[in-house]
N, C-alpha and C positions, 0 to 999 in steps of 0.2 A: 330732433336728440338735443338735450340745452348742453351747456356748456361742461355742469357738473356730472354730467351722465355721461360727456364725453371723457371726461377725465376720469373719471373710476375707468370707465371702459379701457382708456388707454395704459392707467397703472395697473389692470390684471394683466395684458398681454407683452407688458415691457416686464415686468416683475418675474425671477427664475424662482423654479419648485423649491420648496426648501428640503425637502427630501432628494439626496443623492444618491442612493445607494446605488451599491457597484450592480448588482441585477438590474437596474432599470435605468442607466446610463444612457444608452443606444435608445431606447425606445423616447428620452427624453429631450434628446438631441434631436431628433427627427421632429419632435413635437414643438419644439421652438423654433426651428428651421422655419415647419407651416406657421406660423405664431409672426415674425418677422417677415414673413412673404405677404398675411397679410395687412399686417401693422404700415409695411410700404404701401402698398395699395390704397390702403385707409389715407393714407399722409396726402398719396400724390391726388387721391380724391378728394380730399380738403381742401388744397390749395387752391383746386380747380374750382368750389364751391356745391361739391356734395354733400349730400350729409353721410352715404353709405359706399362701401365699394359699386363699384360698374359689376362686378363679378361675383357677386355675392348675391343668391336669391334671399334667406332668410339667414339667422345664426341666433343662438341660444347664449347668454351670459347670468352670473349671479346675482345682475342688477345693481344697480348704487345704492340699494335702501332696501328695506324690508318690504315699504308702503308702495314702493315704486316699482311697477311692472316694468320690464326689459320693452320697447319697441319694436314692431315685425316688421322689415323692410317689403314693401308691395313684390307680390312676386313678380317675377317676366315669365312669357313661356318660351323665349327665346332662348334664354342662359341655363344651362343645367346648373343644378344645386350642388353645392360646394360643401360635402361631408369632412369632420376631420376626427381623432381619437383623440381624448384627453385621459390620460393615465393618471391616477395619485396613489399613494401606498398609504394605507391606514394602519391599525395597531398591528397586523400581522403581516411581515415583512415577507411574508412568503404570498402573498395574495395579490392583486390588484383587481383593479374595476378597468373595464375596458365599457367604452361607448357603442350602440350599434347605429344603423345608417339613420333609422329612424327615431332616433335621440333617446332610446330607453337604455337601460344599463342591466349589467351583468356581472357579474363574477367567475373569471378564470382563474385556476392555477399555472403558477410556475414550471416549468417543466426541472424538474432535478435533475444535476449534471452527475455522470458515472464517471467515479474516479480509478484508479489503477489498481487500488487495494480492494473494490468489491469485484471487479474485473477476475482479481486470482484466486478470492475464493468463490468464483462461481466457477472457474475452471477447475479448481483445487475438488468441491464437491462433485464436478461432473465423471473428473476420472478415477474420483473415489468409487461411485455405483457403477460405473463400468467396468471396473476392475473386479469388484464382489460380484457382478453376473457373470463376467469370465471364469472366474474362479469356482462359482456354484454351476455354472454350466459344464466345465469340464470335472469335478468330483464326480454331479450328481449324472452324467451322459445323459444332459437332456439331448441331444442332437445325434444320439442313435442309440441302437438296442443291443450294440455288445457289451459284455460285459467285462471290466477291466481284469487282465491278466495279474494272476497272480500267485509267486514262486511256490513250484510244490511242497511241500513240508513231509516229513519221513518219520513212523517212528518204530521201535520193535515190540514186534510183536510175533510171538510163540517163537519161532526157530530162526528168525532173519529178518533183517532190515525190510520192511512193506511200505507201499506210500497209502497214506491214512484214504487216499479214494480204491485203493485195491491194487494188490500185486498185479504186475505183468502189465498195468498201464503204459502206453506212448509213451515216452520220454519227451517227444517233440512236443506233445501236446499241453506241457505241461511247464516248460522252461520260459521262465522268464523271460522280456525282453533286454533287460541288464542279469547282471548279474546275479545269480540266486544267493537269496541272504540265509539259508540254509546249510551251507559249508561246515558251521563249528558245530552241527548236531548232527549232522551226516555224520561225519568224520569220529563223534564221540560214540556212536550207537555202532559204525563199522569195523573202528579197531580192536575190539575184543577178539573179531573173530580172525583177525589177520595174524600169522605168527612169521619169525625168524627161523629161518631155513638154517644149521649147519654141515656140511659133511666130513667127513674123516678117512682117513687111510692109515695102516699099519706100516712104518716105514720098511721092514721088511717085504710086505709084498706092494709098497709105491712103484709105478711103473716110470721107466727113466725120462717119462715126457713131463713128469713131474704136475702140478695143480694145472686144471684146466683152462684158469686165468694166464697160461701162458701159451695156449693155442691161439691159431690167426684169427680164430672167430672173436675173441676177446679183444686180441689187436686191435682188430679192423673197427669193432666196435666200442672198447671199451678202454682202451689201451694200455699200457703196461704198469696201471697204480698197484693192482693185487699183486703178491708173491703169497707162497706157502709158510707158512708159520707150523714152528715144534715146539709138543710140549713132552717136558720130562714124566715120565708117568712113574718115575722115583725106584730103589732097588735095584740097576741097573735093566731093568727091563726093555722090551722095544717099547720106540718113540710112537704117539698118535701124533702124525698128519692131517691139518687143515688145508681139505681139497678146494674150498670153496663154501661162499655164504649168497643167500639169498632170500625169497619170500615166497611165502604160500598162504592159502586161506582156508579154513574149513567150511564145506558143503551139505557135509551131513555131520549131526552131532553126536555119531558113533565115533568121530574123530577122521573121518576122509579128509584128505588135504587135495586141493589142485596146486601144481605148480608147474614150472616148467622143465624140459629132461636135462637139459643143460645146467642146470642149478644142482643137481643129484648127478648126473654123469654114474658112473662105475665108483659111486661110496660104498665102504665096506660098513660105515656108520652114519646113519643119519640122526642129530639131534633138532627138536624143537622147541624155541623160545615162547610159551604161550602166557598170554596176560591171565595172573591170578595164580603161576605156578611158582613157586621159589626155585625151583631146578628145571634144566631143561627136560625135555622128555622126549625118551627114544622114539622115533618111527621107524615104520617098514616100506618098501617101495614092493607096492601092489602091481602097476603096470607102466609101460612108456614107450613113448614113439618117438624115435630120432628123427625122421621126417614131418614130423609136426611137431617138435619139440613138446610135446607135452609126456606128463609124470602124475600118478594120483599115488600118494603116500595115506599108510593108516597109524595112529597113534593107538599101541595095543595096551589094555586092562583101563580105560578112560572112557567116559561118555558123557552126554552132557556139554557138548561143545557150543558156543554161539556159533552162527551161520551166517552165510551170505545167499540169498538166490542169486540163481541162473537167470540174467534178463534176455531179452533178444535183441539182438545186437545188428540185426534186420532194420530195426524200429529206427535206430538211431539216425539222425541227417549228419551232414556237414555244417559246424559251426553250433553242434549243443554240447553244450557245458559238461564236463569229466573231472573226475578226481580219482587220483591216484595216490594209492596209499604202499609202504614199504620199509625198507632200511635200505637206503640207500648209505655206502660208503661206512656200515655198521652204527649210523642215525637211527636210533629203532624208530618205528610206527613215524616216520614222515609222510606228512598231506602234503599235495601239490595239486594244483587247479588247473583249468585249461579246456580247450575244446577238440571235437574232431575235426583234424585240418583236411583230412582225404579219407577213402574207402577204397579199398580193391588193392593195396599197392603189393606188388609182387617184389621179394627179394630174394637170391641167391648169396649164399654165405658158405665157405671153404671153412670147412678146419681138420683138426688129426685125424678124424674119424669117416670124413667124407666131405660131400657138401650136403646141406638143406637147403630145399627149394618152398620158401616160405609162399603162401598166396593167400589172397583175400586179407592183408592185415588193415589193419585201423589206424592211420596215421594220428597222432595227437601233439600239440603244441605243451601240456601237460609235463613238467620238470620229470625224465627217468636218468637213472643214474645206476652204478654195478651196486647190486645190490637189491635193485625193485623188481628184479627179473622174477615171475610169477607170482607175484602180487595182483591185487585185482583193480583193473579200471570199472570207474564205478558211475552210473547216470544220476543225475539231482534226484531220481528215486530209491536210491542205494539198493539200487540193482547190478550186476555185475556182467558187463557189455564186453569187457575184452580181459585180458593176460596179460601185461606188461614182459615183453620181450627182449627190448633192442632198441638203441637211439646209437643214430652215426654221431661217434666223437669228431668227425670233422665238420660239422652242425651244431645248430643251437636252434632247441625249438622242435626238433626232429623226432619222436617217437614211435613205436611201433607195439603195437598188442596184438594178438590172436582173438578173433572173433568168436563169441559164443557161441556161434551160428556152426562153426568149425569143431569147437569141445563135444556140444552136445551128440555133435555124430559118432563122434568114438568114445564116448565119455563110458558106456559097459563095457566095451572092450577092454578099457583101462583100468577099470575096476576088478575084472576077472582075471586079467593079463592074457588075453586072446591077442591073436594076432590081427593086425588091423587092416584090412585088404588096402592096398596103394592105386592109388588112382593111374588109372593109363597114362602111359605115358607113347606119344606117337614113334617111329621111328624104324628105318630102313635095315640098319646094319652096316654100312659102310661108311669108311670115313673118308673124306674130302680134304679137297686142296684149291687153292685159288690158283689161278693159269699166267703163268709170266710170260714176257716173251719169246725167250728162247724156248717154251712148252712151244706157244702155239706155233714157233716155227719147223720141231719137229712131228707136231702131229699134224702139220697141214692147214692149221686156222686159220680164217680172216679175221680174228681179234680175240681179245683175251677176256671174254666174257663165258660165263657160267662158270661149275666145278666138274674138277679132274678127282674119276673114281682114285682112289690112291692104295682103300686096301677092303677086303668084304670078310665078313666073319660068316665063319659057317653056320650053315644052316638057318639064317635068317632069310627075312621076306627079300633083300637084295640078291644073294645067296641062291635062294629058290625062283627067283625071275632072270637069272641068268644074266644080271648084269655082270660086267668083267669090269680086271683091274687098266686103267686108262682110258675108261671111258668117257666123253663129255657128256656131261648133264646141261644141257642150255633152257631146260622149261620143263613146266609140268602143264599137259593138255593143252597146250598152246601159247601158254602165257611165260615171257622169258625170266630169265633173273641172271644178275650179272656176276655173282660171288656167290659163294658156299655159304655165307651168313643168310641170305635172303634167300636160298635154298631150302635149308636146316629151318627158319621159320615159319617158312609155307609147309613143310612136311607136319611140323607141329597143329596147324591149323585143320589137319586131316582127320578123319575121325578112324582108331583104330580097326581094322578085319575089311575095312573099305577099297576098293579097287581103284587105283590111279597111275594113267597114260604119263610116264617119261618120254620126254623129245631129247634124246641121245645120238651124238655123232661118234661113230664107230669106223675107223678106216677110213679117214675122209667123207663118210657117207651119214646123213639124217637118217635114222631109223627111232621108231616107239618100241616102250618096251611096258607091260604090265608089270605091276607093283603092287602085292597085297599089304597094306601099312600095318604094322605088327606094334605088339607091346613092348616097351625097351625093360621093364620089369621083370619079365620072363623069362630073358633070355642072358641078364646076369651081366650085359654089358655097359661098360661105363660109357 
């Protein structure tokens, strides 16, 4: 290689690339290092008198001139070829040339860098797609065959409020998972059938006990908020005294009304306020039951009243939504909403007329107050499932209603003023008392467990079984009882007419006595 070619060759490797773009800085640096190594090897070889580097088999260059071809070094088999990549930028800054090992050239694209903005937009697009798919799957039920539950709606058809799917349907199957949205429509349709009931007596015939709101029944459940009011009839005549106020509802178009017996009591005059009438209408008491606390009234000389259908209280479940409509504290047609809290509740209430033994009551947290008594408790289909009766004044959200299953059994008797057969009450006809330490010593007993026979009523099961005063009943058919309360509760579980063996201690000796369980209602014993 002549001096001119060497000079051109050295200038080629000594000069730096003119284009130092940021995308190729690293690559150019590596190429320069390779070139510098090669140049140092050549300088060392030149100083020793060699024309080409010892480790190079052959190389290419742009040449000293157009007419002069580059010289090729003789190939040595023992030396491996040395290759390198030369890169240069062209007009497009995003493209580069890359030399292959065989000396040919090919064009490659420079990879693009991902920015935060592009990654955020990709994430946002993915979130929108996934959210849209989830919403579509939920609304169109892609992954289930069950149809979404819809709250039942109701409409007035004919004589009462019925469900659009048919009257008498089970409310539990149509109850929405959340609070139903047809409460306003239900109240609007049911309210015309609900009436306000006011009872009166003449002062000359008024009982000394005063208003029914003064007896222990209302003091226990409703407190002492109500007092009797007197109205002058003018002209020095006798005064009419209001004795009570409550609620009722039409269940027949001809004017039949259902309410509680304690709402009407022994009233001499009953007035009902009906929507659409300017003046209260007079109503007549057809029949009532003190034990069941039910009564049926009838408005005379009128017909075509809106009615409410009687539903099946056996089909309502704990947790089902219910609506109470009434006139609490004189606030006409008040609607309250709640759920069924419990079923089959027994309650015993004493008043001036005796003791009421409520059974099978529905418990609800729908607000019930004085004046709600006798009003309807509705399911979300607009059917009456109970008659609101009482609420504990010492608690919140504990109200009770007589189920329609009880009402339907005696409804015909109430309408026709027939006596309603009382449910048998098992009893034996003996007064029992607990045993004290002194009694146990006098009777020679080892313990105070058992029930002492204090008194026996004539011609009762205990009398006929020859049970005697001062006998100590310690068990029934081998089962021991510690006190009279446990013994009486055990008697109540027996069937009337069945024969039961009593374990009795008489005169210090244990004997057995067979007693036929009787019905308390037939003996008139309290």
